[in-house]
N, C-alpha and C positions, 0 to 999 in steps of 0.2 A: 566529688564524686570524681572526678579529674586525675587526682594526684595520686594512683596507685598504679593504673594503665598508664600514663608519665612512667612512675618511676621502675616499673618492670621496663619499658622502652630503654630509659638511662642506664639500666645494668647491665641491658643488650646492647649497647652502640658500644662502652668503651674496648666489648670484646671483639664485635665483632668489624674496629677499626681495624683490628692485626693482617684483616685480608684485603687487599687492595676490590679485589674485586666485590663488598661489599654494598650494598647501599649505600649513601648518605643518609644524613638525619635532618630534617628537617623539621623547627620544629614549632610549628603553626600558634601562635595567642592569640586566639578571637573563641568571639563571642557572636558574633555574626552573620559571616560569612564563610557558611559551610561550603560553600561550591569549591570551595579551594582546596579543600579537603579530600574532595569528590575527586579531583583535574589529577587528581597526585597514581599514578599507578604504585600497586604496591608491591609490583617486582622491578620496581626503579628506586625507589625510597623507603626509608625509614621514617614515617611520619607516626609525630606526639601531638595530639592538640591539647593544650589548654587555655584555660580564660582569664587566668591571670598574669601581669607584669610580675607579680611578686613570687607565685611560685615559680617564677621564669628563672628568675634569679636563684632562686631554692636550687632549681634542677640543672644547671648550666655549666657545674663541675662536671654531674656523673653525664650530663648527655650529652656535654661535647657535639653542638649542634655544627652542623656545614653550612646552613642558609636558617635564618632566621623568617615570619614570615608576620608580620604585627595588622591589626585596625587600626583607624587611626585612633577610635575611641573604645579604651576600655574600663570593665567593670571596675577599675583601683585607680588608675593615672587614667593619662591623654598616652594618646602614641608617639607622641614627640617624647613625650619624659619616660613614657618606659625605654627608647628607643636610646635618650644620656645615660639612665640606668645601666644598661646592657652595657655599651661602649667603655662606661668607667669599673666596669666588673675582668677585669683584667681575663676571668675564665670565656671572657667572650671577647675583647678586644676591639682593634681598627679592624682584622681581617673576615669577621665572618659577615655576609653580605645579606643589611638587612634588607625587607623591602618590603611596604609600607600600602595597606589597602582602603580603602574607604567609597563610600560614596557618590561624592561630590567630586571633581575636577580641582588637581590644587592651584590653587592662585600661584604665579609667579614672586610673591611673596611668601607664601604658605610652604613652595618650592626650594627656597633657597637657605629659607629656617629650618626645612628638613633635609638641608644638605649639611647644615650647619651640626645640627646636631647629631648625624650619622645615616641616616638611610642613605640607600643605594639603588631604590627607585620607587616608582609608583607603581600599583595594581587598580584599573580603574575597576572594572564588570567580573561580571563572569562572561564576557568575550574574551577576554583572553585567555577562557581554562583551552583554547585549543596549543596554543603555544608556552602554557605557562613554564610544562615539563621541559621545554629546547632550552626555556629562559634559565630557570635553576640550572640545569645539566651544566649551561656554562659560566653564570655564574661560583659553581665548585669546581667545575676546570681552572678559574682561576684561583677563587680562595685556595685550594690546595694547590696552587704554583707557589702561592706565594709561605704557606708552612713552607712546600722543600726548601725555597732559597731561604729564609729565615733560617732552617734549623743550623745555616753553616755562617750564620751569622754568631759573633764572637761580640756584639754590643748588647746582642737580643737574643739567650734563648727560653725566653720568657713566649715567643712568636709575637711580638705586642707594635712591631714596627712594620711598613710598607716598605716591600720591592722598592726598587726604582723604578719598574715598567707602569707601576699599580701610581707611583708616585707622580711620574709624567701625568699618567690620566688624570690624576687626580687635579695638578694644579689646572689642567688645560678645563676642566670641571669645573673649579672656582673661579678663572679669571672669566670665561661664560659670563656666571652669573653676577660675579663683581662687575663688572662692564653693565650691562643691564642692572644693576641696581647703582650705576655714579659710584658702584666705592672703589675699595688698595682693596690690594692684594702686597704682601709682603713672604718671604724668605727668611730664614736666617737657617745658616751651618755652624753646627759645632763640630768641631775634629780635634780630637781627642790625638794622643802622643800613642803611637801603638805598644809604648811598653804598659799604659797607665790607664789605657782601655777596661773599664768596668763593667763583669760582664753584666751587670744589670745598669748599665749605664743607657738601655732605650728606654729600661720601664721608666727613671725616676728623671727621664724627659718627660716622656708622655705621666707622671703627675705632676709635674711643673706646669702642664698647658692645661686652656680652656680647650673645653669637650669639642667645641665649632671648630682647634687646629687639625691640621690632617701632622704626622710625622713618618720620617719614613726614611732608608739604608742607604745613605748613595755606596757607600764603601764597606770596608771590615772594621776600621773611626772612624767617620765621617755620620751623621745624622744629620738630615736635614727636614727644616718643620715651614711649615705651611701656611700663615696664618692670612683668615679674612679678614675685609673690614679697618686693615693696618697700616698707618704710612708707616713714610723714614722716622716719624719720632717714635711711633708706638714699637717700630719694629728695634728701634735701642734700646728699646722699655725691657721687652720680649728680651733681649738679648741680656742687659743687667742680669732680667728676673734667675731665665735660666744657668748663668753663668754661680750666680750665689748660689743656685739648689745644688749645680753642682761641684760648689768651691771643696775640696777637703773630699770625697767618697776616693774609696779607696782601691783597687785589687792586689791583689798578692805584694799589698806593702806599699805601692804606690799613692801618689795623692794625685788627684789633679789641681793643676795648680795654673789659674791664668796666666798667662803669655806663656809659662814655660811644660808642661801637657795640655790645654786646653785654651784654643782660638776661636774666636766664631768671630764668620761672615754674613755679612747681608747686601738686600737692596727690596726695595720697596717702590713702587707705584701707588699715589693716592688715590687716580681716579680713571682709571682703568678703560673709560669708557671715550675721554678723551686725550690719553696718554695709551696708546693702543701697544700688545708689545708681546709674543708669544708668553706666555705665563711659564713656561718652562725655562726660559728664557733665567727664569728670577735666580730657577737654583741655579744656572750654570751659572749667574753675577756671587750672586753670594759665596759659592762656593769659590770665586774664584779672587771676593776680596779676604778672604782668610790668609792670603802669603800677603794678596798685593793690592790692598782696600787703603784706605786715608782712619788711620786711626782715632776714634772718636777721646775727642779731653778729657781726663781723667781716667780714663781706659782702654789701652791703647790696644789692648789683646781682646778689642772690640771691634772692628775695622767695616765702616763701608762702602761701597760699589762707585766707582767715578768711573764716568766716560775713556777715560786714562789707563784704565789696568787692563792690562791685555789677558785674555780670555782664553786657555787653557784647552787648546783642538780634543784633549784625550778626554777620560775622564765622564763626566755628569751629560756631557751634549751626546753620549750616545741616547742620550734620555730624549735627543727629541726623531729621535729613529721607531726608539720603544712605545714611543706614543702615537706617533704616524703623525698629518700632517696640522696644523692649526686649523681649526673648528673645525674638527671630524667629528 
């Protein structure tokens, strides 16, 4: 019964997107939590409500939602499974905010699992109703800023990468969660030669990653991957897997050749609880390792950060300012 109104809204939404003042599109995947739709004014949001994640995936291409709210338990699958499927869909990608609502407060372990699946925030109950429109508008502004920034990226015309500010914020979010879990966090930076930078490189990187990994653009030719629960050995393995996935990818006849037009740097902390570090520094150090790190045996184009490596004062160090002070 909900497919017809959803399809009508999906047809209208892309046309409305040509007007910058058009209400943002909110996709609700809800079977029980009816208070959410009632809390969203019709003059501020275009609200489309459906009951299953399966239908949401079918509508994503035409609907192009600015934000998605889903229940933790849906008729056809769990909310976490739905989130993973939506994140894997390039019509949703990593940049559309996904919020989850449930009757019970999530445990710390459940929050970590949800963050890895791509959930941005939890909505607790109808107590959030008054604040919900303002919270959604803040998320939507961030999402549209990312969209605008990524339009300028030569690596990412499909819009699958986070921008630098969001990447820094997610680094700190992951760092806090991994510290509470006594777990690790790694960063791998891929640097492509400007002349060989493939317009679809961002999409290729995303397809080679786990759903829990976070990927963003550091520069016009640099991509960073944040891998939660990953130590130095795991980071080196991730780097090798990415190099294997990207080797030979071409753009305009040029090929990505490890050590020549494709280089990789990485850094990792095995336990953030006992080795506290500003997670944004992992981005900075992995980027520095691309040029000056210690080469991996047998794969000299992959370099790991060492304390003797000089970190450049320019470039990703500005991520610290963009994301605010540690613990914020």
